[in-house]
N, C-alpha and C positions, 0 to 999 in steps of 0.2 A: 565559564563566566557567569557565576553564580552572583547576582545581585538582589537586592530588595524589589520587590514588584512595584514598590513606589517609584522606584528609580527606572525599572523598565517601562512602566507606564509614562515616567516624565521624558525619558529618552525619545519614545515614540510618538508621544501626543503632546509634547510640550508645544510644538508649532500650531498646534490645533485647538490646544485647550488652554494656552497663556497668551501673554503679551496682548497683543492688538484684538485678539478675539474676545477673550474673557478679561474682567479685572482681575487683579491679583489675588484679592480676597475670595474670589470665586474659583480659584484653579483648583485647591486643594478638593474642593467638594466635586467639580466637574471630572476629576482624575480618577476619585474615588467610585463614581457612578460608572465611569469606564472601565475601571479595572474589575469591579463586579459583574459587569457585564460580559466581559471576556470571561471570568470565571465560570459563570453562570452555563455559558454556552457550553461549555467543555464539560463532558460526563464521562462516568465510567461505564465500561461494558464488560459485563460478566457472562460468560458460556460455559454451558455444559455441554460437551458434542455427543452424539448419540452413542450407545455401548458399542457399537459395531462400525464406528466412523472410520474410513479408511486413513483419515488424517491423523487419528489419534497416535499411531505410531512416531509421527514426526513432530506433532504439534503439542500431545496430551489430551486429555480428556477435558480438564479444567483449563478455561483461558480467561485472562482477564487483560484489559487494557483501555484505552480511551475512544472516545467518540466525539464528534461535534454536531450539534444540532445545527441545521442548516435550511431548515424550512419550518414555518410556522404550524404545517400542518402535521408535525409530529416525525420528520425524517432525520435521523442521525446517519451521518457518513463517519466511516470507519474503514479500516484496512482488513481485507476479506479473511484474512488467514485466522483472524479471532473468530469469526461466526460462521464459516462453512462449517456444514454437516451438524449442526445446533441441536439438540434436543431442547433446550431452554435458553432463553436470553434474557437478562436483566439489564436496566439503566439505572443508575444513581445520578442524583444531580448534586450540586453544593451543599444543598441542605439537607442532605442524608436521605432524601426520599428516594426510593426505589419502586419501578413499575415494570413490567413485563414488556417485552418487545419481540418483534417477529422480523426475520429475515424478509426484507422487501424487495431486494435485488442485489445481484452478484456479477461481476464483470472480470473476469480473468486476464483480459486483455491490459488493463490498467492495476487491477488488484484491488479496487474500490468496492467497499460493500454498503448498501443501504438498510438500515434499520426502519421499522415502523412503531413508533411508539404505541401500546396497545391502552393506555392512560394518559391524560395531559400532566406535563411538567408546566410551573409558571417560570418560563424561560424564554428568552428572546433569542432567535436564531442568529448566527454570525453571518455576516455576509462575505460573498466570495470575492477573491481579490483578484489580481492580475499576474500570476506566475511567470510570464513572458518579461515581466519588468523586473523581475529579480534578476540582479546580475553578480557575479563573482565579487567577494570582498564585501558586500552589504550585511550589515547587521540584522539578525532578524530575532523574533522571540519564537521559543520553543514553550508550549503550554499543554503539558498533559493534565489528565485530572489529579487533583490532589491541592487544589486552592492555589493562593498566590504564592505559598512557599514554593511551588512545583516549577515555576515559570522561571527561564534562565534567558540569556542572550547567547546567541552564537553567530558565527560569520560562515556566510556562503563560502565553502573553498574551492567547490567546481560546480559547473552544469554540464553534464554529459551524458552520453548513453548508458544505459544501465542493463546487463544482461544476468539472469539468474538460472541456477542450474534446472530448475523445474519448468522449462519452456517457457521464458517469460522474458520480455524485452521492452524496454523502453525507450523510445527515441532521446528522451531528455529527462533526466532526474534531477533534484537539487540535493546537493552533499554539503553538509554543514560540519562543523567542530567549534568548540569541542562537543561531545557526545550527550545525550540525555540517557539516563538508565531505563527511562521510561518511554520507549519510543513508540511502541504499538498503538497506531490510531492518534497520536499526539498531534495537537493543532501547531503549524508551522503560521506565524502571525507577520505581516507585512507592516512597514513603516506606516500605512493608511489604517492600521489596526482590522485588516480584512484577512481571510483564510487564504495562503497561497499555497499549502501543502497539508500531506497528511503523512506523519511517520510509517514508514515500513520497516527499517533495518538498522542495526549497529553494522558498521563496516571497520575494516581496519586501514583501508586506503582510501580516504573520503576525497583527498586532493587527486587521486587517480595517476599519481607519477611512480607508482611503484614502492614507495615509502611508508613507512609506520606513519599513520596519521588518523587515529581512532575519531569516528565521527558517525553520523546518522544519513540514512538516504530518506528522503521525503518525495513522494509522489506527487508532482506538481497537480494544482487544482485545475489548471487549464484543460486538462485532458478529459474532465468528467464534465464539462460544460455541453458538449454537443450531444452525450449521451444522457444525460440526468433527465431531460422528460421522458424519454423511452424506459429508463429504468424505474420512473416512478409508475408509469403507465402499465408497464408490460414485465417488469422483474428483471429486463436485460435490454442490451443495445440491439437496436434493430438490425436484422440479417443474420446470415447463418453464422456460426463461430467458426474459429480457426481449427485444423487439423491438430490434435493431441496424442503423443505417442505413448506417454508414460515413461519416459527414459531421461533420467538425469545425467548431465555430462559436466565434466570439468576438463580444462586446458591445462595439460602438465606435459613439460618436456617435449613440447612442440607437437604434441597431440591431443586429439580430443577423444577422452577415455569415457566410458559409460561408469559412472559411479553408481547408479541406483535403477533398478528397474521396479516400477510399483508393481505390487502383485495384482494377478488378474488384469493387467492394463494391454492394449494392443502390442507394445513391445515384449510384452510377456510372451503373449499369445504367439507370436513371430519367434521366439527361442532368442532372444536378444539377452545376454547376460552381464553382469557385472565385469568389467575388464576388458570388453571389447574396445575396440578403437574405430572409430567413425570415419570412414574415408571419404564418402561421396553421398549425393543424394543425383538419383537419377544420372549417374556417370558422371556428374560435375563435382570436382574435389571440394571438401569443406575443411577449414582447419579452425574454426571459431564457433564459440554458440552462435555469436549473430549470424555468420553465414550459414549454420545448419538451419538457423529457425526461418531465415529469410526464404530460404530454397523449399524448406517444408511448407509454409504458409502460403509461397507463391505456386504451389502444385493446385490449389483449389480450396474448398470449403472443407470443414469437417465432415469425414467419411471417406474423403479421396484416398486411394491407394499411394502409400509412400515408399517408393523403391530405393532401401539403403545398400550402400556397399560398406562391408565391415572387415576387420582384420583381428582376428583371434589366434595368439602365437605367430607363427608363420603363415596361417592360411587365409586366404582372402575369400569371402562368399558375399552374396547379394542376397537381401531378405526383401520381403514385401510386407510392410505394414498397414493393417486395415485402420487408419486413425479412426476416432470418435471426437466429440466436442466436449472438453475437460469437465463441464459441469455435469454430465450425465455418468461420470465415474463416480462422482460422490453421492452418500446417502440423501436421501431427500431431507432438507431441513425444516424446521418449523417455520410456516409462513403464514402470513395474515390471511 
């Protein structure tokens, strides 16, 4: 749904910027100013990860995506996988000015990361919107870094839970189509021209009905709001983290199969191997990623011992995994 940025802004802002609110002769100027403010708030994020970063195997060492300035003190919101284990981070604005940044906070539960600019940019922050007000079939704007030409309209095809193989679960995510090819950290803009989501993934089944329907998954902004003050003040959300095992799984042929074991992770230390089938947690059967995660997280905070029942070939065995908080597995990123 590629259209001109002027038409995008007209679609979203026509009610606010035209008609009874502003005289017709002023509408174009007002729309141009609004358009430029949106473009300016979205920045490019470029990261070089540490040479020994554990995430280099899956993410590569050089990473690039978008971020959104959300606070006048210089805080940029982006998606966490772009900046974990960073050796250096730079942020570039729409005027091609590049400044260094540091990782201010990371939250594995949401996937959000917060950067702190180490030099000011002449940019106004984008206000946070209300993602709970986003409904299926709404037309929203995707705005990655790249100027007005990068903007596109997309329709919300579903709002539903999302589980990722990397021990990640959102109670509700926003899925849109058609997809953008620049999804990492892209801004999802609501009809009120406020930020309602941050781009995370390209998916093949955006509608969630098992059919081919390419789209993008966006992390809803409402789940940031309760933890944002703690992220700014302390670099993370308040309280203990969830237990993490370092074990990737996929649901295949009615089974929950281990597809990846992170090197030197708790799962690796417990002897879990790729191809093992997860049968249960604490003698309670699990058949899906969401069941597995909820059972593990329900045992307690990071550090809790996690009893798993696995099948390898025809043999069933019980193992106990000494969980950790996931961020302690990563190499220490550059921080402010």
